[in-house]
N, C-alpha and C positions, 0 to 999 in steps of 0.2 A: 569557413559557416560550421563545420564539426567542433573545430574549437570553442564557439560560442555555445556550441549545446552542451559540450562536455561540462562546461563552466557552469551553464544551469544545471545539470544534472549533479555536479559537487554541490551547490548552494543547497539544493533540493535535499540530497543525502544529510548535509549538516543540518538542516532545519527539519528532517526527521529524526535523527539519531538525539538532538537535544530531545525534543519532543518525546519520543521514546523513552528516554530519563527518565522525566517528569511522569510519564502514565507508570512507569515501573514503581517510581517513588508514591502514586498514588494505591496503586494494588497491592503494596508491603503489608498496611495493615489490613487489607482486609483479609489476606491470606493468614496474617499472625493472630487474627479477631476472629477466624471463619468459625462458626456455632457448627457444622458438623463435616463431615468426610466429604460429602458432595461439594459445599461452598469451597472448600478449601482446595479440594483438585480443579474445581473450576475455576478460580481465580490465579492458583498454581499454572493451569495447561495455558492461560494466554501470558502470564508474566514470562513464562521458558519460551515460549513462543519467541515474546519480543526483545527476549534476551539475546537468542540467536542471531534475531534481526539486527541489532546491536553489532556482533560478532561480526555479520556478513558486511554491515554497513562501515565497521572499521576496517577491513580488507580491502573494500572497494574503493575506499575515499582517495591511498594511498595511489592506486594504480590508476583511479580517474586523474588524480594530479600528474601525474609521471607521461599519460598521452598527450595533458592539455602542453605541457611544456618540450615534447616530443610528436608534434603536431605530424612531423614529416614521416610520420612511422604509422600514422592514421591511414593502413591499404589493407586490402581485402586477403594481400597474402602473407599479411600477418598476424598467425594465429592467436597470437597473445590478445592480440587487440581485438580480434571476434570473440576472443570469450570472454574478454570483459563485455561487450556489446551484449552478448549473451546472459551476463553475470547481471546488467542494468535490468536488462529484459525480467529476469527473475524478481528481480526488488518490485519492479512492477506489483506482480502480485504480492510482494510484503505490504506494499501499501495498503491494497486494496484490504488484506487482512486486519491491518492495523487500524482503516477505517471501520472495519465492522467490532474489533474489538474495542474502539471509544463507544461506538453505539451500545456495545453491552453494557459496556461500565455507566454510562447516561441514565441507562433502564434501571440503574441499583442506585444513582446518585441525585436523582429529581430533587429538586429541594435541598440539597446537601452543600456541602463546602466546597466540594471539587466540579459542582456542576458547571459553572461558569468556564472555569478554566478547561474542560473538556468539552464544551460544544465549542470554544475556541482551536482546540487542538484537533476537533472533528472535521470543523472548517475549511481548516488549512490544508487536511490531509485530501480531501474532497478535492479541493484546488489542486494541490499536488497529481493527483492522483490523476486528473484531466490532462495536465502537464505533461507527466511521463507517458503518459499514452502518445500524444501529440507529438513529442520528441522520437520517441521509437517508430511512429511510421516515419518519422523523417528520414532517422539512420538507416532502416531497412529499404527507404528507397535510395538511399547514397549511397550502401553496400550492397545490394542484392538480396535482401531479405534474408544475411547472415547475422542478424539483431533478434531473429526468431529463436525462441529456444523451448522446448517441449517442458510442458507444466508452467508457462510464464502467462496462461490467460485463465484467470477465475472462471468457476462453473458460470455465473453469471453473464461472462459475456461469451460464453458457447453458443453458436449457434444451433449446434445437435440437444442441445440439452431443454427442454419442456419448461416453457414460463411458468410453472405452478412451483417447479425446484428452485427457480430464480429469485434473489430479494423483489419486491414489487418494484423500483427504482430503477431496475433494470429493464421492465418491460413496456412501462408507460412510455407509450408514443415512439417504441423502439425502432418498428417501421418506418415512420414518419424520420426519426433522426438518419437511418443507414441512408434513406434519396436524399437527404439533405445536409450541407456542411453545416450542421448546428448540434447544437450539445444537447442530448436528451435531457427534458427537465427530471429533475430528480427530486423525489417528494418519498420520505418515508415516514409511512404511516405505524408507528408506536403500538404495536397491539401484544409483546412478549413480557414479557418480568424477568428479573432473572431466576423468580420464582417459580414462576411457570415453565422455564426449560425443562424444568425437573421430571414434568410429566408429559 
């Protein structure tokens, strides 16, 4: 079963690496054509985070492939394998950030040439985020919670964080979703624009 899960993770990471590269290609002209220091820093910051993420994915993918090919050493006693699971857990957070970065780019690209591709990437990323959460739940059950790693849970999904600090889609029907085995309803109200974030 773990091998099937790792293969799913491998496919997800390959898909998201390709999406990150496309996204960075969309961001590059925004950085180069920035009208002021704020815009330059804003897009540069997002670009840099995605570049770092690609570096992490390129480190993770060969390790995932190794454990797919050597499934007999997927054990709680193998610290390198446990570290891999924990690094996968951190990439769950990376997917969450990527989704938010795509949203920010969509605010700026409404009606523009990149709007449809950004929407497609956004939909894929939201689905992949739900997949990786389910996969990590299964891995934690199989390996006694060892896949958990500090820093892998976004603010939006922490129980002790007030709802007003979370994105709206994470607070809608959150109590219902916790009580039932159902996916939370995701409706993102677009209230911000890139310009309004300045103030």
